[in-house]
N, C-alpha and C positions, 0 to 999 in steps of 0.2 A: 699557304704552305701546307696546311693540313691535307688539301686535295692532292697536291703533288706527292706527299708522303704516302698517302693511302694508295695512290695509283702505282707507286713503285714497290709496294709490298705485295701486290697481287699480280700474277701474270695475266696477260691479255692478248688482244689481237695484234698480229704483226702488221706494221704499216708498210706502205709502198716505198720503193727505191730510196735508199740512203737516209731517210728520216729516222732519227733515234725514236724508238717507240717504247711503250711500257714493257713489252716482253724483253727487249734488249737490256733495258735498265734493270728490270727485275732479276735478270740472269747474271748481271755484272757483279763480280766480287772485287772488293778493294784489296790491294796489296800494298806492302810497305814501299816498294819501288814506285808504284803508280802515285801513291800519296805524296812521296817526296818530290816527284816531278810536278804534281799538281800544286804543292806548296811553293815551289820555286816560281811557277807561273803566277800564282796568286800574289806573291810578294811583288812581282813586277806589275801586275794589274792594279794592286792597291796603290802603288805610286802614281800610276796614270789616273786613277779615279780621284786621288787626293789633289792632283795638279790640274785637273780639267773641270772647270766650273759647271759644265753641262751635266755632269753626273749628280750635282746637288739637286737639280730639278727632276732629273730622270735617272735614278740609280741603275747601275748595270743589272742588279737583281731586283727589278721593279716588281710592284704588286701584280702587274699584268703577267709576269713570268712566274713569280712564286705562288700566286693564288689561282693559277690556271687549273681548270679541271681536266685539261687535256695535256698529258705529258708530251705527246708528239708536238703539239703547238708550242708549248713552253720551251721545249728544247730547240725547236726551229728558231724561235725568237731570240733566245740567248745566243745560239750559234751565229745567227745573222749579225747580231750586235758585235760579237767578238771579231767576226771577219771584216765588218765594215768600218770599224774605228782603227785608224792607223796605229795609234799607240798601243791599243790592246793586241792587235795582230802582231805587232813587233815584239811585244812582251811574250806572247805565246811562242813565236819563232825562236826567240832567245832561249826559252826554256825547253825547246824541242818537243812541243806538244801541239797537236792540231786543235782547232776550235771545237771540232766534234768530240774529241777525247776529253778536252777540258770540260765541255758541257756535260758529258756523261758522268764524269767524276764529281763535278759540282752538284748535280742533281742527286746523285747517289749519296754523297756525304751529307747533304742537307736532309734528305729523307731519313737516313740512318740516325742522324743526330736528333731529329724530331721524334722518331720512334723510341730512341733511348730515353728522351725526356718523358714520353708517354708511359713507358715501362716504369721508370723511376717514380712517377707520380701516381701510378696505379690505374691510369686511364686505359692502358693496355695490359693484359695479363701475359701475353706471349706474342712473339713474332713468328710468322710461318717459318718452318725449317728450310734450310737451303741458303741461297745467296743473301736474302734479307736478314736472316739471323746472323750469318757470318759478318755482314756489314755492320750490324749493330754491335756485335762483339768487337769488331775492329775499332769502331768509334769509341766504345767504352775503354778500350786499351789505350787509345790515343786522344782521349777526351780533351785534355788541356791544350794540346797542339791544334786539334780541330776547332775548339772554341776560340782560340786566339786568332786562327786564320779566318774564321767566319766573321769575327769582329773587325779585322782589318779590311774585309770586303764589305763592311756595313750590312751584314746579314745577321739579323737578330733571331736567335734560336734559343729557347730555354728548355 
């Protein structure tokens, strides 16, 4: 998770065709409307995860995804899992959000929540101004809702 968070806080190289990359994620700003849509989709996904035993052995937000040093690779893996599982893709469709947008919001929320924890603990003194700082401020303002949602998705962030 630390590598994903660090990668999202710093702008980087643009990836080829359609892949979510570090630059796109670093520029993305969370909004209340996007968060509510993400929350709706996450509630649906949490039900699928709880009902499908395959997620016990291979969580949706696996270590391979959350600890990847390559944001483009992590986002591609998550997006592929969301698209390939019928229950997950149906949940996204019902919430009217694409796998790509869900992935972008998930990684942004996780990174901002991690950064907030690092700020609160003193590990980080500041977050770069711009989207990263705005996203950390958004998560601070919605901390309880964000933490509850991440817990429902079996994502441990402190």
